[in-house]
C-alpha positions as CSV (number, residue, x, y, z in Angstrom):
1,M,-12.4,-5.1,-27.7
2,P,-15.7,-3.2,-28.5
3,F,-16.7,-0.8,-25.9
4,D,-19.4,1.9,-25.1
5,L,-19.4,4.9,-23.0
6,E,-22.8,5.0,-20.7
7,Y,-24.3,7.8,-18.4
8,G,-22.0,10.7,-19.8
9,C,-18.5,9.5,-18.8
10,R,-17.1,11.5,-21.9
11,Y,-17.9,14.5,-20.1
12,L,-15.8,13.5,-16.9
13,I,-13.1,13.1,-19.4
14,R,-12.8,17.0,-19.5
15,F,-11.7,17.2,-15.7
16,I,-8.7,15.0,-16.3
17,V,-7.1,16.9,-19.7
18,S,-5.5,20.4,-20.1
19,R,-7.9,23.3,-20.9
20,K,-6.9,23.3,-24.4
21,R,-7.6,19.8,-25.0
22,A,-11.0,20.1,-23.2
23,E,-11.9,22.6,-25.4
24,E,-10.9,20.8,-28.7
25,L,-12.7,17.6,-27.5
26,E,-16.0,19.9,-26.6
27,E,-15.8,21.5,-30.1
28,S,-15.8,18.3,-32.0
29,D,-18.3,16.3,-29.5
30,F,-15.5,13.9,-28.7
31,K,-15.6,12.7,-32.4
32,N,-11.8,13.2,-33.3
33,I,-10.5,11.1,-30.3
34,S,-8.9,7.7,-31.4
35,E,-10.1,4.7,-29.7
36,Q,-6.9,4.2,-28.1
37,E,-6.6,7.8,-26.5
38,L,-10.3,7.3,-25.2
39,L,-9.3,4.0,-23.5
40,T,-6.5,5.8,-22.0
41,Y,-8.6,8.3,-20.6
42,I,-11.3,5.7,-19.2
43,N,-8.4,3.7,-17.5
44,Q,-7.5,7.0,-15.5
45,L,-11.1,7.8,-14.7
46,M,-11.2,4.2,-13.4
47,D,-8.1,5.0,-11.4
48,L,-9.7,7.7,-9.9
49,G,-12.3,5.5,-9.1
50,W,-15.2,7.7,-11.0
51,V,-15.7,5.0,-13.8
52,K,-16.3,1.0,-13.6
53,E,-16.1,-1.5,-16.0
54,Q,-19.0,-4.2,-16.6
55,K,-20.2,-6.8,-19.1
56,L,-23.7,-7.1,-20.2
57,K,-23.1,-10.8,-19.9
58,E,-20.7,-13.2,-18.2
59,K,-19.1,-14.2,-21.7
60,D,-19.7,-10.9,-23.5
61,E,-16.9,-9.2,-25.1
62,F,-18.9,-5.9,-25.1
63,V,-17.8,-4.1,-22.4
64,I,-19.8,-1.0,-21.2
65,Y,-18.3,1.7,-19.0
66,A,-20.4,3.3,-16.4
67,F,-20.5,5.6,-13.4
68,T,-19.2,4.6,-10.1
69,E,-21.4,6.8,-7.0
70,K,-18.4,9.2,-6.9
71,G,-18.2,9.6,-10.7
72,R,-22.3,10.3,-10.9
73,R,-21.8,13.0,-8.2
74,M,-19.1,14.7,-10.4
75,Y,-21.3,14.4,-13.2
76,E,-24.1,16.0,-11.4
77,N,-22.6,18.5,-9.8
78,P,-18.9,19.6,-10.8
79,N,-18.5,21.4,-7.4
80,A,-17.8,18.1,-6.0
81,L,-14.3,18.7,-7.0
82,M,-13.9,20.8,-4.1
83,S,-15.2,18.0,-1.6
84,L,-11.9,15.3,-3.2
85,T,-9.4,15.0,-0.8
86,D,-5.9,16.4,-1.5
87,S,-4.7,13.2,-2.7
88,E,-7.4,13.1,-5.2
89,R,-6.9,16.6,-6.4
90,E,-3.4,16.2,-6.7
91,H,-4.0,13.0,-8.9
92,I,-6.2,15.2,-11.2
93,M,-3.5,17.8,-11.3
94,F,-0.8,15.8,-12.3
95,L,-3.5,14.1,-15.4
96,R,-3.9,17.4,-16.6
97,K,-0.1,18.1,-16.5
98,L,0.9,14.9,-18.3
99,D,-2.1,15.7,-20.9
100,A,-0.6,19.1,-21.7
101,A,3.2,17.8,-21.2
102,R,2.6,14.9,-23.9
103,R,0.8,17.3,-26.4
104,E,4.0,19.4,-26.5
105,E,6.4,16.7,-26.1
106,D,7.9,18.4,-22.9
107,L,10.2,15.7,-22.2
108,I,11.6,17.7,-19.2
109,N,8.6,17.4,-17.3
110,I,7.1,14.3,-18.4
111,P,9.2,11.8,-16.3
112,P,8.5,13.2,-12.9
113,L,4.6,13.3,-13.7
114,L,4.7,9.4,-14.6
115,L,6.7,8.9,-11.4
116,S,4.0,11.0,-9.6
117,L,1.0,9.1,-11.2
118,A,2.5,5.7,-10.4
119,Q,2.9,6.9,-7.0
120,C,-0.9,7.8,-7.2
121,C,-2.2,4.7,-8.6
122,L,0.1,2.2,-6.1
123,G,-1.3,4.2,-3.4
124,V,-4.9,3.5,-4.3
125,G,-4.2,-0.6,-4.9
126,R,-4.4,0.2,-8.7
127,Y,-1.2,-2.0,-9.7
128,D,-1.9,-2.5,-13.5
129,S,-1.9,1.0,-13.9
130,A,0.9,2.3,-11.7
131,L,2.8,-0.1,-13.4
132,V,2.0,1.0,-17.0
133,Y,3.2,4.7,-15.8
134,A,6.6,3.1,-14.2
135,V,7.4,1.2,-17.8
136,E,6.5,4.2,-19.7
137,L,8.8,6.2,-17.5
138,Q,11.4,3.4,-18.2
139,N,11.2,3.4,-21.9
140,L,11.5,7.4,-21.8
141,A,14.3,7.3,-19.6
142,E,16.2,4.8,-22.3
143,R,15.3,7.3,-25.0
144,I,16.4,10.2,-23.3
145,K,19.4,8.4,-21.9
146,S,18.6,9.3,-18.0
147,L,20.3,6.9,-15.7
148,Y,18.6,8.6,-13.0
149,F,14.8,8.3,-14.2
150,K,15.6,4.6,-15.3
151,A,16.6,4.1,-11.8
152,E,13.7,5.7,-10.3
153,S,11.3,3.4,-12.7
154,L,12.9,0.5,-11.2
155,I,12.3,1.2,-7.9
156,M,8.6,2.2,-8.4
157,Q,8.6,-1.2,-10.2
158,S,10.1,-2.8,-7.1
159,K,7.2,-0.8,-4.8
160,I,4.5,-2.2,-7.2
161,D,5.8,-5.8,-7.0
162,N,6.5,-5.9,-3.2
163,A,2.6,-4.4,-2.7
164,R,1.7,-7.6,-4.9
165,G,3.5,-9.9,-2.9
166,E,6.2,-10.8,-5.7
167,L,9.2,-10.2,-3.5
168,D,12.0,-11.7,-5.6
169,A,11.0,-9.7,-8.5
170,S,10.9,-6.7,-6.2
171,I,14.4,-7.3,-4.7
172,K,15.6,-7.8,-8.5
173,S,14.5,-4.4,-9.5
174,L,15.5,-2.5,-6.4
175,S,19.0,-4.1,-6.7
176,E,19.4,-2.6,-10.5
177,G,18.3,0.7,-8.9
178,I,20.7,1.1,-6.0
179,R,23.8,0.0,-8.5
180,L,22.5,2.8,-11.1
181,F,22.2,5.4,-7.9
182,R,25.7,4.5,-6.7
183,E,26.9,4.9,-10.4
184,L,25.4,8.6,-10.4
185,G,26.5,9.3,-7.0
186,E,22.8,9.8,-5.7
187,K,23.7,8.9,-2.1
188,N,20.1,10.0,-0.7
189,R,18.4,7.9,-3.4
190,E,20.6,5.0,-2.8
191,A,20.3,5.3,0.6
192,E,16.5,5.4,0.3
193,A,16.7,2.4,-2.1
194,L,18.7,0.3,0.4
195,R,16.5,1.0,3.1
196,L,13.5,-0.1,0.9
197,A,15.4,-3.2,-0.1
198,G,15.6,-3.8,3.8
199,G,12.3,-3.5,4.6
200,I,11.4,-6.2,1.9
201,L,13.9,-8.5,2.9
202,V,12.4,-8.5,6.7
203,K,9.3,-9.8,4.5
204,M,11.3,-12.4,3.3
205,G,12.5,-13.6,6.7
206,D,16.4,-12.9,5.5
207,F,17.1,-11.0,8.5
208,D,20.8,-10.9,8.5
209,N,21.0,-9.1,4.9
210,A,18.1,-6.7,6.0
211,M,20.2,-5.6,8.7
212,K,23.2,-5.2,6.5
213,H,21.1,-3.1,4.3
214,F,19.7,-0.8,6.8
215,E,23.0,-0.3,8.5
216,E,24.3,0.8,4.8
217,S,21.5,2.9,4.5
218,L,21.9,4.5,8.2
219,D,25.5,5.2,6.9
220,R,24.7,6.8,3.4
221,F,22.1,9.3,5.1
222,A,24.3,10.1,7.8
223,A,27.1,10.9,5.5
224,T,24.8,13.6,3.8
225,N,23.8,14.8,7.1
226,N,20.0,13.6,6.3
227,S,18.5,13.3,9.7
228,K,14.9,12.2,8.5
229,G,16.5,9.3,6.4
230,V,18.2,8.2,9.5
231,A,15.2,8.4,11.6
232,K,13.1,6.6,8.9
233,V,16.1,3.7,8.9
234,K,15.6,3.5,12.7
235,T,12.2,3.1,12.3
236,N,12.6,0.1,10.5
237,M,15.3,-1.2,12.6
238,G,12.9,-1.0,15.4
239,I,10.8,-3.2,13.1
240,L,13.6,-5.7,13.0
241,H,14.6,-5.5,16.7
242,A,10.8,-6.1,17.6
243,M,10.8,-9.1,15.5
244,S,13.9,-10.5,17.4
245,G,12.0,-10.1,20.8
246,D,14.2,-7.2,21.8
247,Y,11.2,-4.6,22.4
248,D,13.5,-2.3,24.4
249,T,15.6,-1.6,21.7
250,A,12.7,-1.4,19.3
251,E,10.8,1.0,21.4
252,R,13.8,3.0,21.8
253,Y,14.2,3.3,18.1
254,W,10.6,4.3,17.4
255,E,10.7,7.0,20.0
256,F,13.5,8.5,18.4
257,A,11.7,8.5,15.1
258,L,8.5,9.6,16.8
259,N,10.3,12.6,17.9
260,F,11.7,13.6,14.9
261,A,8.8,13.2,13.0
262,E,6.6,15.2,15.3
263,S,9.0,17.9,15.3
264,I,9.1,18.3,11.6
265,K,5.0,17.7,11.9
266,D,5.3,14.8,9.1
267,Y,2.2,13.5,10.4
268,E,1.8,10.9,8.2
269,W,5.0,9.4,9.2
270,V,3.8,9.9,12.9
271,G,0.9,7.6,12.1
272,V,3.1,4.7,10.7
273,I,5.2,5.0,13.9
274,L,2.5,4.9,16.4
275,T,1.0,1.9,14.3
276,N,4.3,0.4,15.0
277,M,4.4,0.9,18.4
278,G,0.9,-0.5,18.9
279,G,2.1,-3.8,17.2
280,I,4.7,-3.9,19.6
281,F,2.4,-4.3,22.5
282,E,0.4,-6.8,20.4
283,L,3.5,-8.9,20.5
284,K,3.7,-8.5,24.3
285,K,-0.1,-9.3,24.4
286,D,-0.9,-5.9,26.1
287,Y,-3.6,-5.1,24.1
288,E,-4.9,-2.0,26.2
289,K,-1.9,-0.6,25.4
290,A,-1.8,-1.4,22.0
291,A,-5.4,-0.1,21.5
292,F,-4.2,3.5,23.2
293,Y,-1.4,3.9,20.1
294,H,-3.6,2.4,17.6
295,R,-6.5,5.1,18.5
296,K,-3.3,7.8,18.4
297,A,-2.7,6.5,15.0
298,I,-6.1,6.5,13.7
299,E,-6.4,10.5,14.8
300,V,-3.1,11.6,13.2
301,T,-3.4,9.6,10.1
302,R,-7.1,11.3,9.7
303,K,-5.2,14.6,10.3
304,A,-2.5,13.6,7.4
305,K,-4.9,12.1,5.2
306,D,-3.1,9.0,4.8
307,K,-6.0,6.6,4.1
308,Y,-3.8,3.5,3.9
309,T,-2.0,3.9,7.4
310,E,-5.3,5.0,8.8
311,T,-7.1,1.7,7.3
312,L,-4.0,-0.3,8.7
313,A,-4.5,1.4,12.2
314,T,-8.1,0.9,12.3
315,L,-7.8,-2.9,11.4
316,N,-5.2,-3.0,14.1
317,L,-7.5,-1.5,16.8
318,A,-9.8,-4.0,16.1
319,F,-8.0,-7.0,16.6
320,S,-7.2,-5.5,20.1
321,Q,-10.8,-4.9,20.7
322,A,-11.2,-8.4,19.8
323,K,-8.7,-9.7,22.0
324,L,-10.0,-7.7,24.8
325,G,-13.4,-9.4,24.1
326,Y,-15.0,-5.8,22.9
327,F,-16.5,-7.5,20.0
328,E,-19.4,-4.8,19.6
329,N,-16.3,-2.5,18.9
330,T,-14.8,-4.8,16.7
331,A,-18.2,-5.6,14.6
332,R,-18.3,-1.3,14.6
333,L,-14.8,-1.1,13.5
334,I,-15.2,-3.7,10.9
335,E,-18.5,-2.1,9.3
336,G,-16.8,1.5,9.1
337,I,-14.1,-0.2,7.0
338,T,-15.7,-2.6,4.7
339,P,-16.6,0.2,2.2
340,V,-12.7,1.3,2.1
341,M,-11.4,-2.0,1.8
342,K,-13.5,-2.3,-1.5
343,E,-11.5,0.4,-2.9
344,G,-8.5,-1.8,-3.4
345,F,-5.4,-2.5,-0.9
346,D,-2.5,-4.9,-0.5
347,A,-2.4,-8.4,0.3
348,Y,-1.0,-7.3,3.8
349,T,-4.0,-5.2,4.5
350,L,-6.6,-7.6,3.1
351,A,-5.2,-10.5,5.0
352,C,-5.6,-8.6,8.3
353,Y,-9.1,-7.8,7.4
354,E,-10.1,-11.3,6.6
355,L,-8.1,-12.3,10.1
356,I,-10.6,-10.1,11.7
357,Q,-13.5,-11.4,9.9
358,G,-12.4,-14.5,11.0
359,I,-11.9,-13.9,14.8
360,Y,-15.3,-12.2,14.8
361,N,-17.3,-14.8,13.2
362,T,-15.5,-17.3,15.5
363,Y,-17.0,-15.4,18.6
364,R,-20.4,-15.2,16.9
365,G,-20.4,-19.2,16.5
366,S,-20.4,-18.6,12.6
367,W,-18.0,-21.6,12.1
368,E,-18.3,-21.9,8.2
369,D,-17.9,-18.0,7.8
370,A,-14.9,-18.4,10.0
371,R,-13.2,-20.9,8.2
372,K,-13.5,-18.9,5.1
373,H,-12.3,-15.5,6.3
374,Y,-9.2,-18.0,7.8
375,E,-8.4,-19.4,4.8
376,A,-8.6,-16.1,2.7
377,A,-6.5,-14.6,5.3
378,I,-3.4,-17.3,5.0
379,R,-4.1,-17.0,1.3
380,F,-3.8,-13.2,1.3
381,A,-0.9,-13.5,3.8
382,N,1.0,-16.2,1.7
383,S,0.9,-13.3,-1.1
384,S,2.1,-10.6,0.9
385,G,5.1,-12.9,1.8
386,N,5.1,-11.5,5.1
387,M,6.2,-14.2,7.5
388,E,5.0,-13.0,10.6
389,L,1.3,-12.5,9.5
390,I,1.4,-16.0,7.9
391,A,2.2,-17.2,11.1
392,H,0.0,-15.1,13.0
393,C,-3.0,-16.1,10.7
394,H,-2.5,-20.1,11.3
395,E,-2.1,-19.3,14.7
396,E,-5.6,-17.6,15.1
397,Y,-7.1,-20.4,12.9
398,G,-6.0,-22.9,15.3
399,L,-7.4,-21.5,18.3
400,S,-10.7,-21.2,16.3
401,L,-10.4,-24.7,15.7
402,L,-9.7,-25.7,19.4
403,E,-13.0,-23.6,20.2
404,R,-14.8,-26.4,17.9
405,D,-12.9,-29.3,19.4
406,K,-11.3,-30.0,16.3
407,H,-8.0,-31.1,18.0
408,E,-6.1,-32.6,15.3
409,A,-6.7,-29.7,12.6
410,A,-6.0,-27.1,15.6
411,K,-2.9,-28.7,16.3
412,E,-1.7,-28.7,12.8
413,Q,-2.5,-25.0,12.2
414,L,-0.8,-24.3,15.8
415,N,2.3,-26.3,14.9
416,Q,2.5,-24.5,11.4
417,S,2.4,-21.4,13.3
418,K,5.2,-22.1,15.8
419,K,7.4,-23.6,12.9
420,I,7.2,-20.5,10.9
421,L,7.8,-18.3,14.0
422,L,10.8,-20.4,15.3
423,T,12.1,-19.7,11.6
424,I,11.5,-16.1,12.1
425,R,13.4,-16.1,15.6
426,K,16.5,-17.8,14.6
427,K,17.2,-15.6,11.5
428,A,16.2,-12.2,13.2
429,T,18.9,-13.2,16.3
430,S,21.4,-14.0,13.7
431,G,21.3,-10.7,12.1
432,F,22.6,-9.0,15.3
């Protein structure tokens, strides 16, 4: 595919390669770089959000790579590096180290770097790039005969499939990863993989198997005196208890996990737990209490610089405000989160965003806009595989249709929601 680089994008490559490589490229004015290598670098710049791809015409195969607003700032003022977030600086550091390790054929350090970069890309919604790193890791693991990194590559591929809503593929990769960790005697990694598998099974509505995976994970973590692992599993088990309607047990588990997370100053984890606790009160329809926890979650996640959980907590707060009738607050929160949503998030988060837009447009009486947002929310929810969210989207759409006196259409949506929730509750209670 023909391509060109506009607005000095070549200049930005200096930031993501090793110092030696940057000097070589500058001396040759970038003339000795192959097309494949250049495309690799450009993709890495796109992962950072510095470069974007655009076509001159709709069906034009000629692609121009141009600056994003962030990329232009980097080009015009290299000191802008200092204003990047910790995660962005860490991403750049991994890229530089990988470039150096590849040139030196440092097979010892390449695998963990590939794993770290896959996680960086996953965190910003660059799933294709994350998968490229994960597959490269798997191929390298087979080459150096490392079962450990083969297992790690499978776990990463499972996380990517999970984010895309491809839950069957996700479970398949996790199961193979669990088997390899068990074969290696890596109890903590096996326990973590079991915990992740339980979480995916919850999304799939297979609560019986989910609880079995959580219990097995808990046993493995306890056997190695991994207190953090135990607390994390209890966080997951709390979700399952909440879905079965046992809110008291769920809250008790999350209080245990919250106290532990706060004691080790893991603010990213604290934010996740607070968001879950807010979710409990949403299920109870106590939206004032839910908003209290979501505000605390936003405060903590900003401290942790955890953009994903902060976004989710903000969306949940917007939902609570809408349910309380504070639509001006809802509008403000939506407006603040819209630029962030454009950076790329998983199907679950996108479904929540569209759902809140649907509720807000219903309030405004913009029925056609509301319909589009509700349908998008259901579509994203189905892609996420999260049965609770799917039911929730159908319910809110049904309530919106009732306001328009479209009783038959509303009944269809509400019945669909009830049917899904009934299935969830039956499966959840059978897991105890």
